N, C-alpha and C positions, 0 to 999 in steps of 0.2 A: 227552513232553518233561519234564514235571514229575516223573514217576516216575524217570527217569534221573538228574535233578538230586538227588532225594532219596536215591537209592542211592549216589551219589558222596559226598554229604555224610555219610551214615551210615558209609560205609567209612572216610572220613578221620577221623571222630570215634572209631571203634573203634581205628584205628591210633594215635591220640593217647593214648587210655586205655591201650592195650597197652604202648606205649613208656614211659608214665609208671610203670606198675607193674613193668616189667622193669628199670628203672634202680635202683629201691630194692629190693634183694634181701631186706633185713631190715627189718621194720617198725620205725619209729622209736619209741623209748621216751621217756617223760617223765622229767624230772629226779627226780621223786618215785619212779618205778619203779626207777631206778638206785640211789637211796639205799636203798630198801627191800631190793633185792637184796644190796647190800653189807653192810647191817646184819644181814641174815639169815645171810649167809656167816660173819660174825664171830661171831655168837651161836651158830650151829650148831657151829663149830669149838671154841669154849670148852666148850659143853655136852658134846660127844662126848669131848673130852679129860678133862673132870671125871668123866664116867661111867666111862670106862676106868680112871682112877685109883681110883675108888671100888670097882670090881669087883676090881681087882688088890689093893687094900688089904685087902679082906675075905678074899681068897684066901690072901694071904701073912701076914696079921696085922700089918701095919705101918701102923696106922691113919692118921695124918694125912699121912705123907710122900709116898706115891704120888699121893694126891689133889692135893696141892700141886704136885708135879712135873708131872703131866699137865695140871693147870689152866694152868700157864704155857706148856707145850708147845702147848696148844690156843689160847692167846692169840697166841702167835707165829705159829702156822699160820693163824689167822684174819686177822692183820694182813698176812701175806704174800699171802693170797688177795685181800684188798681192794686191795693195791697192784697186783697183777697185773691185776685187773679194771679198775682206774682207768687203767692203761697201755693196755689194750685199747680203752677208751672214748676215750682221747685220740687213738689212731691212726685211729679212724673219724671 
């Protein structure tokens, strides 16, 4: 009698845990995690743009111009990525 009661309680507890984890498909992130992700996206875009500009400047011999152009392209791309990421967070 006690064994059957224990089995039913165990089964119901397992079902509760399973339903709890199936509801949240994506683990929740903290606000600090979101902020770190967005800042990393922005910095990475600026860095990649600047590096591309530096490489092209050395290749073509147009020293400061392509670095400046690709720096601003990287800034714009980073801001666009942050805006898209923020919109996705708001939808969830």
